[in-house]
N, C-alpha and C positions, 0 to 999 in steps of 0.2 A: 306631228307632235314635237319634233326637234328639228330646228333649222339652224345650220351653222354656215357662216359665210366668211371665208378668208380669215379664220381665227388664227392669231399669232401671239405667242408669248415669248418674250426675250428676257432672259435672266442675265444680269450684269454682275460678274464676280471679280473679286480682287485677286490678282496674281502676285503673291509675295515672292520676292527674290530670296534665294537660299542664304543661310548664314546670318550672323549678327549684323553685319554691315548692310545686308539686304533689308533687314527689319528697320534699321535706322533710316535708310534711304526712303523706305515706304512711308515714313512720317512726313516727308516733304514732297515726294512725288510718287503717285501710285499708278500702277498699270492695271487696267481692267480688261476683262475678256467678256464678250457677249456671246451667249449660247442660246440658240433658238430651240426651246423645248417643243414648240409647235409652230409650224410655218405654213401659213396660207392654207389651212385645213378647211374644207367645205364638204358638207354632206347633209342629207335630209333623212329623217327616220319617221315613218308613219306610225299612227297609234296602233298599239298592240304588237309591233314588230319585236323580235328577239334577235338582236344584232351582236355579233362578235367583234371585238375591237382588239386587233393583234399588233404586235411589234416587239422587237428585242428590248432588253432592259435599257432605259434611257431614251426610248423612242419618242416619248411624250404622251403616252396613254393616260397615265394618272393625272398629268397636268391638264389634259383636255377635260377629263371628268371633273376636276376641281374647278375649272373655269365654268363648266356647265352648271355646277352646283353653287357658284357664287363665292367660293372660298378664296379664289385668287382672281385678279382682274386681267383681262387680255391686254396685250400691248396694242393690238389693233384687231379689227374685224368685229363681227357681231354674232350673237347667238340668241335664239328664241326657243324657249321650252314651254309648251302649252300656252303660247302667247305671252309669256313673261320674259323679261330681260334679266338674266341672272345677276348682272352687275348691280342692279338696283336693290337686290336682297329684300324684296318685299315679304312681309309676313305671309301673305296669301300664297306666294310661290313656295316658301319653305314648307307649306302644308301639303303640297301636291307632288313632292319628290322625296326620295330617300337615297342616301349614299352609304354603301357598305364597303369599307376598306378591310381586306382580309388580314392586314398586318396591324390594324388599329382596333381598339376596343371602345365601345360606347357604353357598356354596362359597368356598374360599380362592382369591383372585384370582391369587396368585403360584405356584400349584400346578396341574398338570394335573388335570382333572376326575377321572380315574381314581384319583388319590391321595386325593382327598376321599371317593370312594366306598369305598375300603379303610378309611379312618378311620371312616366311618359304620358299617361292618360291626362294628368293635370297640366302638363306642359303644352300638350296639343289641344286641350279643352275637349276631349272626346267624351260624349255622354256615357254614363256608366253601363247602360244596356248595350250600346254599340260596342263599347270596349270589351265587354264580356263575350259577346258573340264572336267578335273578331279573334280575340285571344283563344277561345275554345277551338275555333276552326284551325288556327295556325298550330296550336299545340297538338291537335289530333293529326294534322298532316305530317308533322315532323316527329311525332311519337316521343315527346319529351315531358309528358305530364308528370312522371314520377321524379323529375329532376327540378321542378320549379322552385322548391324550397331549399335547394342546395346552394351554398355560396358559390358564386361564379368562379372564384379561384380554385375550387375543388372539382370543377367539371373538366372532362377531357376536352381536347382541342375541337373534336367534332361536335360535341355537345355545346360548347361555347359558340361555335359558328351558327348552330341552329338557333340558339337564343338571340344572337345578333340579328339574324334574319327576322325573327319574330319582332324584335324591338324596332327594326326598320319598317315593318309593314303594319304596325298597329294602327297607324293613322290612315290606312288605305291609300297610299300614294298612287298617282297615275303613272309616274315615271320612276324607274329604279335603276340606279347606277351601281354596278357591281365591279369592284376591283380585286381580282384574285380571291374570290370567296371560298375556293377549295384548297388554297395553298396550305401545304403541310398535313392535309387530312389523309387518313388511310383510305384504301380502295372502297371499303364499305360505306364510310361516311361521305366520300365523294359521290358515290352512286345515290345515296339518300338525298343529298343536297340537290343534285341534278334533277332527280325525279320530282322533288318539291317545286323547284323553279319552273319546270316544264308544266306541271299541273296548275300552278298558281297563275302562270301567264295565260293559259287557256281558259281558266275559270273567270279571271277578272280583266282580261284584255289589257294587262299592264305593259307599257312600253319598257323594254329592258335593254340596256347597253352593258355588255359583259366583257371584261378583260380577263384573260387567263393564259397561263403558260402550259396548262394541261390541254392538249389538243382534243382529248376525248370530251372535255366540256364543250368545246366549240362544235365538234362533229355531231354530238348528240342533241344540242340545244339550238344551234343557229343555222338557218338556211342562208343567211347573208353575213359576209364578213367585210370589215373595213380594216385595211392594213396600213400602218404608218411606219416609216423608217427615217431616223434622223430628223424627226419633226414634220416630215412631209407625207401626205397620203399617196400611196403607190398602188392601191387596189381598193375597189369598192364593188362587190358583186357576190355571186354564189361561190361556194367552195369548189364546185366543178370548174368554174372559170379560173379560179385561183390555181388549181392544179394544171389547167391547160396552159397557163402563162409560163410554167416551168419548162415548156417544150414538149417533145414527144413523150407520151406516157411510158413510164418504166414500171418494172416489176422486180421483186426480190425473189430470186431462186435460192432456196436453202436446202442443202442435203447433208446427210451423215454418211460418209464413206465407211466401208468395212475396213478393219485394221489392215494396213499395208496395201490397200487397193489403189490409193492415190498418193503420189509423192507430195511432200510438204510444200514444195514450190509450184504445185500444179496451177496452171492458168488456163483460162478459156479464150477462145477466139473472139468471143462476143462481149467480154468485159473483165475487169480485174476481180480476182477472187480474194476473199479474206476468210480467216478462220476464227471461230469463237473459242473460248476456253474449253467448252465442252466437246470440241472437235468438229462442229458443224462448219460447212463451207458456205459462204454467202456470195452471191453474184447479183449485181444490179445491172439489168439489161433492158433494152427497149421491149415493150410488150409484143411487138411484131416478131421478135426473135425467140419467143418462149419455146416453141416447138423445136427449133433448131438447137437451142441450148440444152433442152431436155434430152434430145437424141445424142448430143455430144457427151453429156455426163454419163448416160447409161452405156455408151459404147466405150468410154474411157476406163471404166472400172465398176466394181460391184458396190452398191449403196444399200444402207439399211432403210432409209426413207428419203423422200424428197417432197418439198412443199413449195408452193408459189404464193406470194403475198404481195399486196399493194405496198408501194413505197410510203412510209409513214408521212403524215401531213407535216410533222415537224421538219422533216428533211426537205419537203417541197418549199416550205416557207423560208428555211435557212438558205436554200439555193436562190430564192428570190431576193433576199437581203444581200447575199453575196454579189449578185449581178448588179445591184444598185450601189455597191460600195464605191 
């Protein structure tokens, strides 16, 4: 469904020298800096796949999505989406994909959402019967029927994002690009959006490429992840393979000592200890040392409780970025 080959986008920016004289010199001679937002990125995504697209701020995720959407042109390389070349911006292509930017709005703020939905029906030329059935399905899945006649500006952030998803899916796109769709949402709204996207992907076999800084989004929705850093692809595969790339598997051992049982500067032979504000002590240790670490803690002093957790995926990815710096 999506074929990307050596996609590169170079931005050329003017570097102004400081001060008044620097501004005057810039009138006659300008210094420019070239920044690669995406560099030689290649990947394939099959129809119906739900793929996570990860990277730190400025890595080139949004730039790549915009190139696939035809909003900006690549400096070099090619892309095909459902057989279309995004660069040509054909009307037929615009009817088979949708782009949702979590920090941008496509709905009219001073109108109820339902008015925007009716306008989009005419923009896309959707038959009235098909529009109604699609709208009814999306409204039911997202549970926002009682908010359709409320002005968009008066909706909560979570409600607005649900309306944005409805607007993006009214024309039944085959490909959906999602850029931070859960940003700023509370836990309940994040869960609702994730559940909707999971169900919609399974019902309609829509190909979805998702960027998010919430690792719970990626872990719950995506079996495959593509990671880019400084414009370059550094990983393409399953989450398990991504964790394996960080080296030997680690665990977080967390325990709450009884008052006075452990000195403030207590350390373990197996890893550095840190304390939370609530008094818990945390150790990040190799998974193979879990038994030895537990025995060391219990023999060192009395504890109220002790838990063992996986290292958060955020930390695994951060370590991967650091190793590529």
